[in-house]
N, C-alpha and C positions, 0 to 999 in steps of 0.2 A: 150179289150183283147190284141190288138197289143202292146199298151204301157206297159202293165204288162209283156208280153212275152219278149219284148226287155229289160225291166228292169232285168229280170232273166237271159237273154242270154248275155247281154253286161254289166250289172251293171250300166247302164245310165238311170236315171229317166227321164221320159217324161210326158207331160200333154196335154190333148186335150180339147179345148174349143168349145162350140157351137157358130158359128160365128154370127148368128142372135142374140143370147143372148148377145154376146159381144157388138154388135152394139146398142142394146137396153140400155145396161148399160152406154155405152159411149155417147149415145144421137145423134150420127151421123153415117153415113155409112162408112166414112173414119176412119180407125183404126190406132192408133199408140201404139204399145206395148212397155211398158217401165218397168224399175225396180227402185224402190226407197224404202226408209225407211218410216214407217208409221208416220203420224202426230198426234198430240195430239187431242183426241176426235173422231178419226175415228173408225169405226167398220166394221166387215165383217162376213157374215153368211157362214160358211164352209160346206163342203160336209156332215159332220155329223150332220147337222141341228142345230149347236150351233152358237149363235151370240157372237162373240168374240170382246172384247174391245182391240184395238191395242195399243201396246206400242212403244215408239220411236225406240227400237232396233229390232222391227219386220220388216222383209224384205218382200216387196210386189211385185207382178206382177200387172201392171196397164194397163188399156185400156183408152187411152186419159186421163191419170192421175187419173182414177177412180180405186180403188182397186178391183181386180177380183180374186186374189188367194194369199195364203201365199207362198212365193217363196221357192221352194224346200221342202215344208212340206205338204200342202194340198190345193186343189182347192176350189173355191167358188161355193156355191149351185146355185147362179143365172146364172152361165154360164156353168152348168153341161151338158155333152152330154146325150141326151135322145133318146128314140126309134124313135122319129120323126125328129131327127137331119139329115140334108142333107149336110150341109157345116161345116167344122171344121177348127180350127186354132190349129196347132200342135206346141207346145213350147218345145224346147230342149235347156238347158242352163248348164253352169258350175258356181258354186258359191263357195265362200270361206268357208271352213269347220267351221271356228269360227263364221262367220255371221249366218250360218244356225243353229248352235248349240244354239246361243243366241236367235235367233228368235223363235225356237221351244220351248225353256225353258220359254220364256216370255209368251207363250200361254199354257204351260203344255202339249205339243204335241210331239210325237215321232212316225214317220211313216216309212214305208219301204223306201220311198224316202229320208227322212231326215237322216235316219241311214246311208245310203250310202254317202250322201253329207258330213256328219260329219266325216266319215272315210277318205273321199277324193276319188273322181272319177278320172279316167284316162282322161286327157284333150284331148288326141289325138283320143279317141274313140267317141267323141261327133259327129263328121261328120259321122263316120261309123254307129253309132246307129241310127242317124237321117235318113240316107239313107236306112237303113234296115227297119225302120218303114214305110217309104214312099213306099218301094217296097212291103211290106206285104199288106198295105192298097190298093195299086193299084191292086195287084194280087188277093186278097181274097174278097175285097169289091167293086172292080171296080171303085176305086177313080181316080181322075184326078188332077194333081198338077197344080195350077193356078198361085200362087205367092210364092216366097221364098226370105226372107230377112235375112241378117247376120249382127250382130254387135259384133265386137271383140275388147275388151278393154284390152286384155292381153299385158303386157309390152314386152314379148319376146316369141312368140309362138314356136320358134325353140328350146327353152330350153328343150322340151320333147324328143329331139333326143340325144341319149347317145351312146358313143363308149367305149368299154371295151377291154383291152389287155388280150389275152388268150395265155397261154403257154402249149404246149403239154406235156412237162416234168412235169408241175404241175398237169395236168389232170391225168397222170399215177401214180404220187406220191400219190394223194388223193384217187383214185379209186382202185389202186392196180392191180395185175395181172388178166388177163382174162383167163377163163377156155376154152381151145381149144380141149378138149377131152383128148388125151394122153399127151398133152403138155400144157404149159401155155405161154401166150404172153402178148402183150400190145395193147392198142388202137392205131390205125394208123391215120395219118392226113386225109386220105380219109374218115374214119368213122366220124371224128369230123366235117368235112366240110359238109358231107351229112346230118347229124343230124341237125346242126344249120341252114343250108340252108332251110331245111324242115320247120323250125319254122319261117322263114321269115327274118332271120338274114343275113346281108351282111358281108362277110369275105374278108379282105384285108391282104395278107401275109406281114409280116414285114421283112426287110432285116436283115440278121445276118450271122455270119461265120458258115457254116454248119460243123457238126461233124457226119460223117456217121456211122451208127451202123447196123450190119447185122440183118435182120428180122429173128425171131425165128420160123416162121411158114413154113411148108413144101410147102404151096401153093405159098408163095412169097419168095422163097429161093434166087431168083436172084435180088430182090429189096433191096434197101438201104433206111433206114428210119433215118432221121435226128431228132431223138427223143429229143436230148438235146438242139436243137436250133430252132425248128419249133415254130413260134409265129404268131398270127393273131391279127389284130385290128377288133373287131366284132362290127358292128353297129346294135343295138337292134331295132327291129320293134316297131312302135309306140304303138301297142296294148299290148306290154309286157314291157312298159316303167316303170311301178311301181314295178315289181317284179324281173326284171333282172337288178341289180344295180352293182354287183361285179363279179369278176372272179369266185368265188365259186358258184354263182348262175348259171353261164353257165355250170360249171362242173356238177352241180346237174341235169340240163336238159339233158346233155350228158348221164349220168348214167341212168336216167329214160327212155330215148328212146332206149338206147343201150340194156337195159335189166339187171335188178339187178341179175337175175338168172345166168347170164353169168360171173359174177365175182367170184373169189375164196373166200371161206368163212372159211379160216383156223382159228381155235380157239386155244388159248394158250394150250400147252400140259399139263401144271400143274397150278392149281390155288392155292392161299394161303388163309388161314383163315384170317379174319379181326383181327386187334389187335389195342390196344391203344398205343399212343406214350408215351415216358417217361414223358413228361410234363403233359399229361392227367392223367397218373397213380399217379404222385406225387400230382397233384391238388386234385384228389379224396381222397388220404390219408390225405391231409391237411383238407379237409372238414370233414372227419371222426374224426380227432383229435379235431377240434373245437366243433363238435356235442358231442363228448365224454366228453368235459369239461362243458357241460350243456348249450351251446349256440344254438340258433335257426337260421337257415340260412334264410336270407332275400334277396329279389330280387326287385330292383327299376328300373325305366326307366332311360335310358342314357340321355334322353332329359330333360332339366330343364329350369327354367326361366332365361333369360339373366340378369346378374348383374354387370359384369365387362368386361374390354377390353380383358382379357386373354382368355375368353371363345370363342369358335368357334360357330358362329351363322349360322343357316340354311338359304339358299337363298329363299326357298319356304316352310315355316313351315305350318303345318295344324292349330296349335293354337299358340298364342303368349306366353302362359304359358309354352309351350314345344318347344321353338325355338332355344335353345342353348344346346351344349353338356356339360356334367358335367366335372368339373375339379378335383373333389374329391368325395369320398364316404361318408365322415363324415356328410356332410350337410343333405343328405337323411336319414341317420340313426338317426340324432337328430330330424328331422321332424317326423319320424316314432315313436320315443320314446314319443314325445309330443302328437301325435295323439292317441296312445294307452292309455295314461293317461287321455286324454279328453273323451275317450269313456268308461271310467270306468274300463279298464283292468289294470292288474298289470304292474309294471315297466318291461321294456323289457331287456332281455339279448340276444343279437343277433350278427351275423356277416354277411358280404356280400363279395363275390368275384366278381369283375367286372372290366370294363375298364374305364379309365379316359382319357381325351383329353385336350390339351392346345396348346397355340401359343408360338412359339419361333422365334428368329430372322431369323433362317434359313427356317422357314415354320411351318407346323403343326406337332404335335407329339401326340403319344398315348402310353399307357402302361397299363398292368394289375396290379391291386392292391387288397389288402384285408383290410377290416376295421371292427371294431366291437364297440359295445356300451354295457356297463354293469351298472346295478343299481338296479336290482331286488333282492329280498331275495333269496340267494342261497339254503336255506333249503326248503324242501317240506312241512314238518309239522310244526305247531305252538303250539303244546301242551306244550312244555317246555318253551315257551316264553309268555305264557299268552294270546295267540291269536293275538299278535301284530307282525307286520313285523319288521325285524331288518335290518337297512340299511347296505349296503356293505361298508367295510372300504377300504382305499387305498391299504393296503397290501393284503386284500382278492382279490381285483380286479387284482392286480399284480400277485397274486398266480395263478389265473385262466390262465393268459397268460403264466406264467412260466410252468404250467403243460402241456400246448400245446407244448412249446419248448422242454420240457423234453421228451415228447412222440415222438417228431421228432428227438431226439438226437442232438439238436442244443444248443450251448453254447452262450447265448446272454447277452451282457453287457448293463447296464443302465447308462446314463450320464445326468446331469441336462440340461434342455433345456427351452428356452423361445421364440422360433421362431413363434409359432402359437398363435395369439391373442385370439382365442376361448378357450384356455386352461389356467388353473390356473398357474401363473408364478412360484409359489413355489412348485407345485405338478405335474410337467411335466418332463418327462425323454425322451431323445432320445435313440433309440435302435441301437446297433452296433453289427454286426456279422462279425468276422474275418477282422476287420479293415474297413468295409464298413457300411455306414449308412443304417439301415434296415427300420427304421420308427420312430414312436413316440407313447408314452403312457402317459396319464395324466387325470386329473379331469377337468370338464368343468369350465370355468371362472365364478365367482359369478355374474358378470354383465349379462352374457348370460343366466345363470340359472334364474335370476330375470326377464329378458325380456320374457322368454319362460314359466315362472311359473313351473320350474322343481325342483325336490327335490335336496338336497345338494349332495347326494352320487350318482353322475353320472360320469362314467369314459368311456373314448374312447381310441381306438388305431387304428393306420393306418400303414400298412406294405407294402413295395415294393415287390410285388410277384416275380418279376424277380430276385432280389437279393437273396430272400429266396430260390428259385428253383435252382439258380446257385450254391449256397453253399450246397444244399441238394443233387445235382446230382453227387457229388464226390463219388468215390468208397467206401471210408471209411464210408460214411453215408448210402449208399444204401445197402451195403453188411454187414449184422450183423456179428460181430466177437466175439469170446469167449474170455473173459478176466479171466484169472486164479484168483480165489479168495484165500485169505489166510485162513489157518486153525488156525492161532495163534491169541490170543486175542489182542484187540485194547487198546490203552491208550489215554484218552481224557484230554484236558487241556482247560480251559476257559481263555480268554484274554479280559480285559475290559480297556477302556481308553477314555479320552476326545480328540476329534478330531475337527478341524475346519469344519464348515458346508459346506464349498466349496469342501471338499474332499468327493468323492463318495465312496460308499461301494464297487463298482466294482474295483476301484483302489486299495483299501486295500486288497481285496481278491486276485487280480492278483499278488501283491507284496508278499503276504503271501505264495501263491502256489510256486512262483519262489524260495523262500528261503527254503521252506520245502522240496523241491526236491522229492525224491522217498519215504521217510518215511511218508510224510503228505498225508493221504488218502482223507480227505475232510475238508472243512472249510465253515461255514455258520453263518450268523448273527441270534442271537436269542433274542436280546434286543436292543432297541433304545429309548433314552429319552432326552427331552429338557425341562428345567424348573428350579425349585429351586435346588440350590447346584451345578448347572452346569454353568461354566463361560460363559459370554456373547459372542455370535458368535460361540459357540461350541456346541457339542452334545455328549452324552454318548453312546458309542457303545460297545456291548459285543459279542464276537465271540466264537464259540466252534470249536476247532481244534482236529481232530482225527488222531492219528498216528498209523501205523501198518506196519509190515514187512512181506514179503511173506515167509521167511525162518527161522524165529526165533521169540521168544518173546522178545520185546524190554524192556530194563532195564530203570529204572528211570533216570539214568545218560545219556543214549542215547537220551531219549526224551527231557530232560532238555537242552542238548546242542543245539538241533535244535530249541527248543522253545525260548531259549535265543537269538538265531540269529534272529528269527522273531521279538522279542521285539525290539532289537537294530535297525533292518531295518526300522520298523515303526516309531521309534523315530527320526532316522536320515533323513528319506525320507519325512515324513509328519509332523514331529514336534508334535506328539501326546503326551499326558500326561498320563502315565500308572497309572491305579488304582489297578492293581493286580500284 
């Protein structure tokens, strides 16, 4: 009862042995109590009547080198205190938390004592707890102390003594004003010294240049308080060594004993409703745009299997397969696409918004990105296709992405790109927004498709979310503006020509709009062909140009003048061969 009481009172586990039983186990009357790890083949019957095979990491209490208890966990049944016990050996010790945790796990045991040792007990309370137990046994059971032995192997027992600097200014800054009835004031040095001294702390004033401030209380009108300069060096009592570690811990004790009800509790006069930041609003709209285009949002772990030096690896991963941070989103999307096919599901059309991480020369970096994968049949029904799936073409996949940009009111250009080895070198484009690289779009490389056993029509895109949001946050994008439409009819002209393959459609459209000025309403590509009757290294492109004026009906002469300028510009700038 005494050992259990002291355990709850001081948090220090103790164990009592029957002395005669210890002598019987040791085989001699002279006892030497020791601590060691178990040896191979040893066993011990514990207080729960279980015979336990001891492991090398099991820590033992021994009597003349014979195991009598699992140190810090449970005693042995052979030396248990009984009703007939007349003499006891009281053991009080401090063990390393790691050693007790390993010892308990090796036997599948966790007790009140081991739980406290695993969390760590206060070293300076050992003597106090031991003396408390002896005093209770002497008082309540009429015991007599005959022998006491101490073995201390700690490298520096004085390390449990801690001194903390405390500032009165900081105390009042954290706790705020004190309610003094009709007035408010501050905590005074006398209050701090009285409270901490009652806890057993020793306060030593620190020398500083005083700045006198008049006391606000009527009771101490004549006194001066050096509130901006009063400082102490507080020596923490040993029994509070584990929980009084910083200045804020001392301030918390001052508030607790001074009385929380004595501090002013002014609430803000007006509270505001919660709101989403602009970035959160735009991200939500971006998710809606991709979902409206028929894509499913996906979520993957940020942790992946380490594969290259650019990845950031965790120091203490739970699993080797998830021990590094991802550097891109496409790898996870390709894995998900493959997994869905292997499970007998249809091809996946999805997107993901997440964070990627990488190493730089300056250190570690991270950024938000958005990526997607396309390859499923965009149509819902198959009646008109004979029940067969129709693979998505490159232009259909590009059209899905362009529909999202159109919904977001963003003008994105496409340029040929071969930087990513996972993508088809002839069917990959980099995305550009207002002169900044936005990301990339393309078809998976045939070699990668073959390795993963994927269908041919699989397309992916990856976008830098920061670049997209920066361009989207501008006023002209956020605030819808009415554009006056023309009530006059439009005039359309088709323009077909042979152009080198190296010339992108985006370059042609940009040059055409610049020449067409205000009369050119729109320009778009409606046909592209490579094959017979087309010169080698070139392709046939056909554009439709729509002209319209806001104040009149255009004549054929006006349209032809502008259209001729477009022809001449394309021939001069890109060297195209006109077909129309």
